[in-house]
DSSP file (Angstrom, degrees, kcal/mol; ACC not computed):
  #  RESIDUE AA STRUCTURE BP1 BP2  ACC     N-H-->O    O-->H-N    N-H-->O    O-->H-N    TCO  KAPPA ALPHA  PHI   PSI    X-CA   Y-CA   Z-CA
    1    1 A M              0   0    0      0, 0.0     2,-0.6     0, 0.0     0, 0.0   0.000 360.0 360.0 360.0 133.9  -28.8   35.9  -48.4
    2    2 A N        -     0   0    0    110,-0.0     2,-0.2   111,-0.0   111,-0.0  -0.614 360.0-171.9-114.3  68.1  -27.1   39.2  -49.3
    3    3 A K        -     0   0    0     -2,-0.6   106,-0.0     1,-0.1     0, 0.0  -0.419  23.3-119.4 -69.5 136.7  -24.1   38.0  -51.1
    4    4 A R        -     0   0    0     -2,-0.2    -1,-0.1     1,-0.1   102,-0.1  -0.549  30.4-115.2 -80.5 129.2  -21.4   40.5  -52.1
    5    5 A P    >>  -     0   0    0      0, 0.0     4,-2.0     0, 0.0     3,-0.6  -0.306  21.6-119.1 -62.0 146.7  -20.8   40.7  -55.7
    6    6 A L  H 3> S+     0   0    0      1,-0.3     4,-2.8     2,-0.2     5,-0.2   0.831 111.6  57.6 -50.5 -39.4  -17.3   39.6  -56.9
    7    7 A A  H 3> S+     0   0    0      1,-0.2     4,-2.4     2,-0.2     5,-0.3   0.878 105.0  50.0 -68.1 -37.2  -16.5   43.0  -58.3
    8    8 A V  H <> S+     0   0    0     -3,-0.6     4,-2.6     2,-0.2    -1,-0.2   0.919 111.9  49.9 -64.3 -42.5  -17.1   44.7  -54.9
    9    9 A T  H  X S+     0   0    0     -4,-2.0     4,-2.5     1,-0.2    -2,-0.2   0.942 113.5  44.9 -57.1 -48.3  -14.8   42.1  -53.3
   10   10 A L  H  X S+     0   0    0     -4,-2.8     4,-2.2     2,-0.2    -2,-0.2   0.890 116.6  43.5 -68.4 -41.9  -12.1   42.6  -55.8
   11   11 A I  H  X S+     0   0    0     -4,-2.4     4,-2.4     2,-0.2     5,-0.2   0.902 113.3  51.9 -72.3 -43.0  -12.2   46.5  -55.8
   12   12 A G  H  X S+     0   0    0     -4,-2.6     4,-2.2    -5,-0.3    -2,-0.2   0.928 112.9  46.7 -60.5 -44.7  -12.4   46.6  -51.9
   13   13 A C  H  X S+     0   0    0     -4,-2.5     4,-2.5     1,-0.2    -2,-0.2   0.884 110.3  51.3 -67.9 -41.3   -9.3   44.3  -51.8
   14   14 A V  H  X S+     0   0    0     -4,-2.2     4,-3.0     2,-0.2     5,-0.2   0.911 110.8  49.6 -59.4 -42.8   -7.4   46.4  -54.3
   15   15 A Y  H  X S+     0   0    0     -4,-2.4     4,-2.5     2,-0.2    -2,-0.2   0.907 110.9  49.9 -64.2 -42.7   -8.2   49.5  -52.3
   16   16 A L  H  X S+     0   0    0     -4,-2.2     4,-2.6    -5,-0.2     5,-0.3   0.930 113.8  45.0 -59.5 -46.0   -7.0   47.7  -49.0
   17   17 A L  H  X S+     0   0    0     -4,-2.5     4,-2.8     2,-0.2     5,-0.4   0.924 113.5  48.8 -68.1 -45.0   -3.7   46.6  -50.7
   18   18 A V  H  X S+     0   0    0     -4,-3.0     4,-2.1     1,-0.2     5,-0.3   0.910 114.9  47.2 -64.3 -38.5   -3.1   50.2  -52.4
   19   19 A G  H  X S+     0   0    0     -4,-2.5     4,-2.0    -5,-0.2     5,-0.2   0.951 116.2  41.6 -66.4 -49.2   -3.8   51.8  -48.9
   20   20 A V  H  X S+     0   0    0     -4,-2.6     4,-2.8    -5,-0.2     5,-0.3   0.981 121.5  40.6 -66.4 -54.3   -1.5   49.4  -46.9
   21   21 A V  H  X S+     0   0    0     -4,-2.8     4,-2.3    -5,-0.3     5,-0.2   0.918 117.5  48.4 -66.9 -38.1    1.4   49.3  -49.5
   22   22 A G  H  X S+     0   0    0     -4,-2.1     4,-2.3    -5,-0.4    -1,-0.2   0.889 112.2  49.7 -64.6 -39.2    1.2   53.0  -50.3
   23   23 A F  H  X S+     0   0    0     -4,-2.0     4,-2.1    -5,-0.3    -2,-0.2   0.961 113.9  42.7 -65.6 -50.8    1.2   53.9  -46.6
   24   24 A V  H  X S+     0   0    0     -4,-2.8     4,-1.2    -5,-0.2    -1,-0.2   0.883 114.6  51.8 -68.5 -32.3    4.2   51.8  -45.7
   25   25 A F  H  X S+     0   0    0     -4,-2.3     4,-1.1    -5,-0.3    -1,-0.2   0.929 116.3  40.0 -70.5 -38.4    6.2   52.9  -48.9
   26   26 A H  H  X S+     0   0    0     -4,-2.3     4,-2.2     1,-0.2    -1,-0.2   0.731 106.7  61.5 -85.8 -15.7    5.6   56.7  -48.1
   27   27 A L  H  X S+     0   0    0     -4,-2.1     4,-2.4    -5,-0.2    -1,-0.2   0.859 101.0  53.4 -73.4 -29.3    6.1   56.4  -44.5
   28   28 A R  H  X S+     0   0    0     -4,-1.2     4,-1.9     2,-0.2    -2,-0.2   0.923 110.8  50.3 -60.4 -43.2    9.7   55.3  -45.1
   29   29 A E  H  X S+     0   0    0     -4,-1.1     4,-0.8     2,-0.2     3,-0.2   0.942 111.3  46.9 -55.2 -52.7    9.9   58.5  -47.3
   30   30 A L  H >< S+     0   0    0     -4,-2.2     3,-0.8     1,-0.2    -2,-0.2   0.907 114.9  45.8 -62.8 -48.9    8.5   60.7  -44.5
   31   31 A V  H 3< S+     0   0    0     -4,-2.4    -1,-0.2     1,-0.2    -2,-0.2   0.809 109.3  54.5 -65.3 -30.3   10.9   59.1  -41.8
   32   32 A S  H 3< S+     0   0    0     -4,-1.9    -1,-0.2    -3,-0.2    -2,-0.2   0.624  88.6  98.4 -86.9 -13.7   14.1   59.3  -44.0
   33   33 A R    <<  -     0   0    0     -4,-0.8     4,-0.1    -3,-0.8    -3,-0.0  -0.407  66.1-145.1 -77.9 155.8   13.7   63.1  -44.7
   34   34 A D  S    S+     0   0    0     -2,-0.1     2,-0.2     2,-0.1    -1,-0.1   0.797  87.7  48.7 -82.2 -29.8   15.6   65.8  -42.7
   35   35 A T  S    S-     0   0    0      1,-0.0     2,-0.5     0, 0.0    -2,-0.1  -0.644 100.3 -97.8-107.3 163.9   12.7   68.3  -42.9
   36   36 A F        -     0   0    0     -2,-0.2     2,-0.9     1,-0.0    -2,-0.1  -0.713  38.5-146.0 -81.1 125.7    9.1   67.6  -42.2
   37   37 A G     >  -     0   0    0     -2,-0.5     4,-1.5     1,-0.2     5,-0.1  -0.797  20.3-177.4-101.3 101.5    7.3   66.9  -45.5
   38   38 A Y  H  > S+     0   0    0     -2,-0.9     4,-2.3     1,-0.2     3,-0.2   0.890  85.3  61.1 -64.8 -35.5    3.8   68.1  -45.6
   39   39 A D  H  > S+     0   0    0      1,-0.2     4,-1.3     2,-0.2    -1,-0.2   0.910 106.4  46.2 -57.7 -45.2    3.4   66.7  -49.2
   40   40 A V  H  > S+     0   0    0      1,-0.2     4,-2.1     2,-0.2    -1,-0.2   0.793 107.7  56.3 -68.3 -29.7    4.1   63.2  -47.8
   41   41 A V  H  X S+     0   0    0     -4,-1.5     4,-1.8    -3,-0.2    -1,-0.2   0.895 109.2  46.9 -67.5 -43.5    1.7   63.7  -44.9
   42   42 A L  H  X S+     0   0    0     -4,-2.3     4,-1.0     2,-0.2    -2,-0.2   0.776 109.9  51.8 -72.7 -19.9   -1.0   64.4  -47.4
   43   43 A I  H  X S+     0   0    0     -4,-1.3     4,-2.0    -5,-0.2    -2,-0.2   0.872 109.3  53.3 -76.3 -36.6   -0.1   61.4  -49.6
   44   44 A E  H  X S+     0   0    0     -4,-2.1     4,-2.3     1,-0.2    -2,-0.2   0.849 106.1  51.4 -60.9 -35.1   -0.3   59.4  -46.3
   45   45 A L  H  X S+     0   0    0     -4,-1.8     4,-1.3     2,-0.2    -1,-0.2   0.822 107.8  51.3 -75.4 -29.7   -3.7   60.6  -45.6
   46   46 A T  H  X S+     0   0    0     -4,-1.0     4,-1.7     2,-0.2    -2,-0.2   0.873 110.4  51.2 -69.7 -37.7   -4.9   59.7  -49.2
   47   47 A E  H  X S+     0   0    0     -4,-2.0     4,-1.9     2,-0.2    -2,-0.2   0.907 108.6  50.6 -64.5 -42.6   -3.4   56.1  -48.6
   48   48 A L  H  X S+     0   0    0     -4,-2.3     4,-2.4     1,-0.2    -1,-0.2   0.822 108.1  52.3 -73.3 -23.3   -5.3   55.9  -45.3
   49   49 A L  H  X S+     0   0    0     -4,-1.3     4,-2.7     2,-0.2    -1,-0.2   0.887 107.3  53.5 -75.9 -31.1   -8.6   56.9  -47.1
   50   50 A A  H  X S+     0   0    0     -4,-1.7     4,-2.1     2,-0.2    -2,-0.2   0.887 111.0  46.3 -60.7 -42.1   -7.9   54.2  -49.7
   51   51 A L  H  X S+     0   0    0     -4,-1.9     4,-2.3     2,-0.2    -2,-0.2   0.942 113.9  47.2 -66.3 -49.9   -7.7   51.8  -46.8
   52   52 A L  H  X S+     0   0    0     -4,-2.4     4,-2.3     1,-0.2     5,-0.3   0.922 112.2  49.0 -56.4 -49.2  -10.8   53.1  -45.1
   53   53 A F  H  X S+     0   0    0     -4,-2.7     4,-2.1     1,-0.2    -1,-0.2   0.887 110.0  53.8 -66.9 -37.4  -12.9   53.1  -48.3
   54   54 A G  H  X S+     0   0    0     -4,-2.1     4,-1.7    -5,-0.2    -1,-0.2   0.892 109.1  47.1 -59.8 -40.9  -11.7   49.5  -48.9
   55   55 A V  H  X S+     0   0    0     -4,-2.3     4,-1.2     1,-0.2    -2,-0.2   0.964 117.1  41.8 -60.1 -54.7  -12.8   48.3  -45.5
   56   56 A F  H  <>S+     0   0    0     -4,-2.3     5,-2.3     1,-0.2    -1,-0.2   0.765 108.5  58.5 -73.0 -25.6  -16.1   49.8  -45.7
   57   57 A L  H ><5S+     0   0    0     -4,-2.1     3,-2.1    -5,-0.3    -1,-0.2   0.944 105.2  52.0 -60.5 -48.3  -16.7   48.9  -49.3
   58   58 A L  H 3<5S+     0   0    0     -4,-1.7    -2,-0.2     1,-0.3    -1,-0.2   0.841 106.6  55.2 -55.9 -36.5  -16.3   45.3  -48.2
   59   59 A Q  T 3<5S-     0   0    0     -4,-1.2    -1,-0.3    -5,-0.1    -2,-0.2   0.433 119.7-110.9 -78.1  -0.3  -18.9   45.9  -45.5
   60   60 A G  T < 5 +     0   0    0     -3,-2.1     2,-0.7     1,-0.2    -3,-0.2   0.806  58.8 161.3  74.4  29.5  -21.4   47.1  -48.0
   61   61 A Q    >>< -     0   0    0     -5,-2.3     4,-1.1     1,-0.2     3,-0.8  -0.755  31.4-152.7 -89.0 118.0  -21.4   50.7  -47.0
   62   62 A N  H 3> S+     0   0    0     -2,-0.7     4,-1.2    48,-0.3     3,-0.3   0.841  92.6  60.9 -58.9 -36.2  -22.8   52.8  -49.8
   63   63 A W  H 3> S+     0   0    0      1,-0.2     4,-2.5     2,-0.2    -1,-0.2   0.839 101.1  55.6 -60.0 -36.0  -20.9   55.9  -48.8
   64   64 A A  H <> S+     0   0    0     -3,-0.8     4,-2.7     2,-0.2    -1,-0.2   0.869  99.9  60.0 -68.2 -39.2  -17.6   54.0  -49.4
   65   65 A R  H  X S+     0   0    0     -4,-1.1     4,-1.5    -3,-0.3    -1,-0.2   0.901 110.0  41.8 -54.3 -43.8  -18.7   53.2  -52.9
   66   66 A W  H  X S+     0   0    0     -4,-1.2     4,-2.5     2,-0.2    -2,-0.2   0.880 111.6  56.0 -72.4 -40.7  -18.9   57.0  -53.5
   67   67 A G  H  X S+     0   0    0     -4,-2.5     4,-2.9     1,-0.2    -2,-0.2   0.888 104.5  53.1 -58.5 -38.6  -15.6   57.4  -51.6
   68   68 A V  H  X S+     0   0    0     -4,-2.7     4,-2.0     1,-0.2    -1,-0.2   0.927 111.5  46.2 -66.0 -42.7  -13.9   55.0  -53.9
   69   69 A L  H  X S+     0   0    0     -4,-1.5     4,-2.3    -5,-0.2    -2,-0.2   0.898 113.6  48.0 -62.8 -41.4  -15.1   57.0  -57.0
   70   70 A A  H  X S+     0   0    0     -4,-2.5     4,-2.8     1,-0.2    -2,-0.2   0.936 110.9  52.5 -73.5 -46.5  -14.0   60.3  -55.4
   71   71 A W  H  X S+     0   0    0     -4,-2.9     4,-1.3     1,-0.2    -1,-0.2   0.922 113.2  42.2 -48.8 -50.3  -10.6   58.9  -54.5
   72   72 A M  H  X S+     0   0    0     -4,-2.0     4,-2.1     2,-0.2    -1,-0.2   0.847 111.0  55.9 -72.1 -33.9  -10.0   57.7  -58.0
   73   73 A A  H  X S+     0   0    0     -4,-2.3     4,-2.9     1,-0.2    -2,-0.2   0.912 103.8  56.7 -69.1 -36.0  -11.4   60.9  -59.5
   74   74 A F  H  X S+     0   0    0     -4,-2.8     4,-2.3     1,-0.2    -1,-0.2   0.911 106.4  48.8 -53.3 -43.7   -8.8   62.8  -57.4
   75   75 A H  H  X S+     0   0    0     -4,-1.3     4,-2.0     2,-0.2    -1,-0.2   0.849 107.9  53.8 -68.7 -34.2   -6.1   60.8  -59.0
   76   76 A V  H  X S+     0   0    0     -4,-2.1     4,-0.7     2,-0.2    -2,-0.2   0.945 109.8  49.7 -60.4 -47.2   -7.5   61.6  -62.5
   77   77 A L  H >< S+     0   0    0     -4,-2.9     3,-0.8     1,-0.2     4,-0.4   0.897 111.6  46.9 -55.3 -42.4   -7.4   65.2  -61.6
   78   78 A L  H >< S+     0   0    0     -4,-2.3     3,-1.4     1,-0.2    -1,-0.2   0.865 104.0  60.7 -66.9 -35.0   -3.8   64.9  -60.4
   79   79 A S  H >< S+     0   0    0     -4,-2.0     3,-1.6     1,-0.3     8,-0.3   0.590  84.8  79.3 -74.6 -11.2   -2.7   63.1  -63.4
   80   80 A V  T << S+     0   0    0     -3,-0.8    -1,-0.3    -4,-0.7    -2,-0.2   0.809  92.9  52.2 -55.7 -31.0   -3.8   66.1  -65.6
   81   81 A F  T <  S+     0   0    0     -3,-1.4    -1,-0.3    -4,-0.4    -2,-0.2   0.386 109.7  58.7 -91.0  10.4   -0.5   67.7  -64.6
   82   82 A H  S <  S-     0   0    0     -3,-1.6    -3,-0.0     1,-0.3     2,-0.0  -0.242 107.1 -40.7-117.2-156.5    1.5   64.5  -65.7
   83   83 A A     >  -     0   0    0      1,-0.1     4,-1.9    -2,-0.1    -1,-0.3  -0.342  52.4-120.9 -72.1 154.4    1.9   62.7  -68.9
   84   84 A L  H  > S+     0   0    0      1,-0.2     4,-2.3     2,-0.2     5,-0.2   0.874 112.4  60.6 -68.2 -31.7   -1.2   62.2  -71.1
   85   85 A R  H  > S+     0   0    0      1,-0.2     4,-2.4     2,-0.2    -1,-0.2   0.944 103.8  48.7 -59.9 -46.0   -0.7   58.4  -70.9
   86   86 A E  H  > S+     0   0    0      1,-0.2     4,-2.3     2,-0.2     5,-0.2   0.881 110.2  51.5 -62.0 -36.6   -1.0   58.5  -67.1
   87   87 A F  H  X S+     0   0    0     -4,-1.9     4,-1.9    -8,-0.3    -1,-0.2   0.913 111.2  48.8 -67.7 -36.9   -4.2   60.6  -67.3
   88   88 A I  H  X S+     0   0    0     -4,-2.3     4,-3.1     2,-0.2    -2,-0.2   0.941 111.2  48.6 -58.6 -51.7   -5.7   58.1  -69.8
   89   89 A V  H  X S+     0   0    0     -4,-2.4     4,-2.1     1,-0.2    -2,-0.2   0.886 113.2  46.1 -64.1 -42.1   -4.9   55.2  -67.6
   90   90 A H  H  X S+     0   0    0     -4,-2.3     4,-1.5     2,-0.2    -1,-0.2   0.832 113.4  50.7 -70.2 -31.5   -6.4   56.8  -64.4
   91   91 A A  H  X S+     0   0    0     -4,-1.9     4,-2.6    -5,-0.2    -2,-0.2   0.924 112.1  48.0 -72.3 -43.0   -9.5   57.9  -66.4
   92   92 A L  H  X S+     0   0    0     -4,-3.1     4,-2.3     1,-0.2    -2,-0.2   0.925 110.3  49.2 -55.8 -48.9   -9.9   54.4  -67.7
   93   93 A I  H  X S+     0   0    0     -4,-2.1     4,-2.2     1,-0.2    -1,-0.2   0.838 111.1  51.7 -64.4 -33.0   -9.4   52.9  -64.3
   94   94 A L  H  X S+     0   0    0     -4,-1.5     4,-2.8     2,-0.2    -1,-0.2   0.936 110.0  50.6 -67.5 -46.7  -12.1   55.4  -62.9
   95   95 A A  H  X S+     0   0    0     -4,-2.6     4,-1.6     1,-0.2    -2,-0.2   0.862 110.8  46.9 -62.9 -37.0  -14.5   54.3  -65.7
   96   96 A I  H  X S+     0   0    0     -4,-2.3     4,-2.4     2,-0.2    -1,-0.2   0.884 112.7  50.0 -67.7 -43.3  -14.1   50.6  -65.0
   97   97 A I  H  X S+     0   0    0     -4,-2.2     4,-2.6     1,-0.2    -2,-0.2   0.933 111.1  47.0 -60.0 -49.6  -14.5   51.1  -61.4
   98   98 A A  H  X S+     0   0    0     -4,-2.8     4,-0.9     1,-0.2    -1,-0.2   0.835 110.8  54.9 -59.0 -34.2  -17.7   53.2  -61.8
   99   99 A W  H  < S+     0   0    0     -4,-1.6     4,-0.3    -5,-0.2     3,-0.2   0.911 113.0  40.1 -68.9 -39.6  -19.1   50.7  -64.2
  100  100 A F  H  < S+     0   0    0     -4,-2.4     3,-0.5     1,-0.2    -2,-0.2   0.861 116.2  48.6 -76.1 -27.8  -18.6   47.8  -61.8
  101  101 A L  H  < S+     0   0    0     -4,-2.6    -1,-0.2     1,-0.2    -2,-0.2   0.610 116.6  42.8 -82.2 -11.4  -19.8   49.6  -58.7
  102  102 A F  S  < S+     0   0    0     -4,-0.9    -1,-0.2    -3,-0.2    -2,-0.2   0.259  79.6 123.2-122.2   8.9  -22.9   51.0  -60.3
  103  103 A R  S  > S-     0   0    0     -3,-0.5     4,-2.9    -4,-0.3     5,-0.2  -0.354  76.4-107.1 -62.4 155.7  -24.1   48.0  -62.2
  104  104 A P  H  > S+     0   0    0      0, 0.0     4,-2.2     0, 0.0     5,-0.2   0.880 118.6  48.5 -56.7 -41.9  -27.7   47.0  -61.2
  105  105 A E  H  > S+     0   0    0      2,-0.2     4,-1.9     1,-0.2     5,-0.1   0.897 113.4  48.5 -66.5 -36.5  -26.9   44.0  -59.2
  106  106 A T  H  > S+     0   0    0      2,-0.2     4,-2.5     1,-0.2     5,-0.2   0.936 110.9  51.4 -66.6 -47.2  -24.2   45.9  -57.4
  107  107 A S  H  X S+     0   0    0     -4,-2.9     4,-2.8     1,-0.2    -2,-0.2   0.871 107.2  51.5 -53.5 -41.7  -26.5   48.7  -56.7
  108  108 A R  H  X S+     0   0    0     -4,-2.2     4,-3.1    -5,-0.2     5,-0.3   0.904 106.9  55.6 -69.4 -35.5  -29.1   46.4  -55.3
  109  109 A Y  H  X S+     0   0    0     -4,-1.9     4,-2.4     1,-0.2    -2,-0.2   0.963 110.4  44.6 -56.7 -46.7  -26.4   44.9  -53.0
  110  110 A F  H  X S+     0   0    0     -4,-2.5     4,-1.8     1,-0.2   -48,-0.3   0.906 115.5  46.4 -63.4 -41.4  -25.6   48.3  -51.6
  111  111 A S  H  X S+     0   0    0     -4,-2.8     4,-1.7    -5,-0.2    -1,-0.2   0.917 113.5  49.3 -70.9 -37.8  -29.4   49.3  -51.2
  112  112 A R  H  X S+     0   0    0     -4,-3.1     4,-1.3     1,-0.2    -2,-0.2   0.893 112.3  48.9 -66.5 -36.1  -30.3   46.0  -49.6
  113  113 A H  H  X S+     0   0    0     -4,-2.4     4,-0.8    -5,-0.3    -1,-0.2   0.836 110.9  48.4 -69.7 -31.4  -27.4   46.3  -47.2
  114  114 A S  H  X S+     0   0    0     -4,-1.8     4,-0.7     1,-0.2    -1,-0.2   0.786 109.8  53.3 -83.2 -21.3  -28.2   49.8  -46.2
  115  115 A Q  H  < S+     0   0    0     -4,-1.7    -2,-0.2     1,-0.2    -1,-0.2   0.782 102.9  58.7 -74.3 -23.6  -31.9   48.9  -45.6
  116  116 A N  H  < S+     0   0    0     -4,-1.3    -1,-0.2     1,-0.2    -2,-0.2   0.793 101.7  55.3 -68.1 -30.4  -30.7   46.1  -43.3
  117  117 A L  H  <        0   0    0     -4,-0.8    -1,-0.2     1,-0.2    -2,-0.2   0.705 360.0 360.0 -78.7 -19.7  -29.0   48.7  -41.1
  118  118 A M     <        0   0    0     -4,-0.7    -1,-0.2    -3,-0.2    -2,-0.2   0.539 360.0 360.0 -83.8 360.0  -32.1   50.7  -40.6
């Protein structure tokens, strides 16, 4: 039995939720503008990536584990240009996600799953 660790389930579900809620929220913003907002389109793409990473993380895809980290690291980089508190919160979230996704039992889960695909 290749049971998914609880941390992977929780992080995957959070990414699904962030992707769906963020996409719907920013879609309203995109539709309500008089001019086409390229910035909102880029935000929508990041929300779709969160959704994609969440789905494939739940399926045990190792590349999605790295995608989750890259997505959060991107937010850490963006928060450098905002308040220090926002940067610290994003950096802590990144560290927590990395710790949970790269613990030995979680790494075994992803390696066993990728071996089953080959």
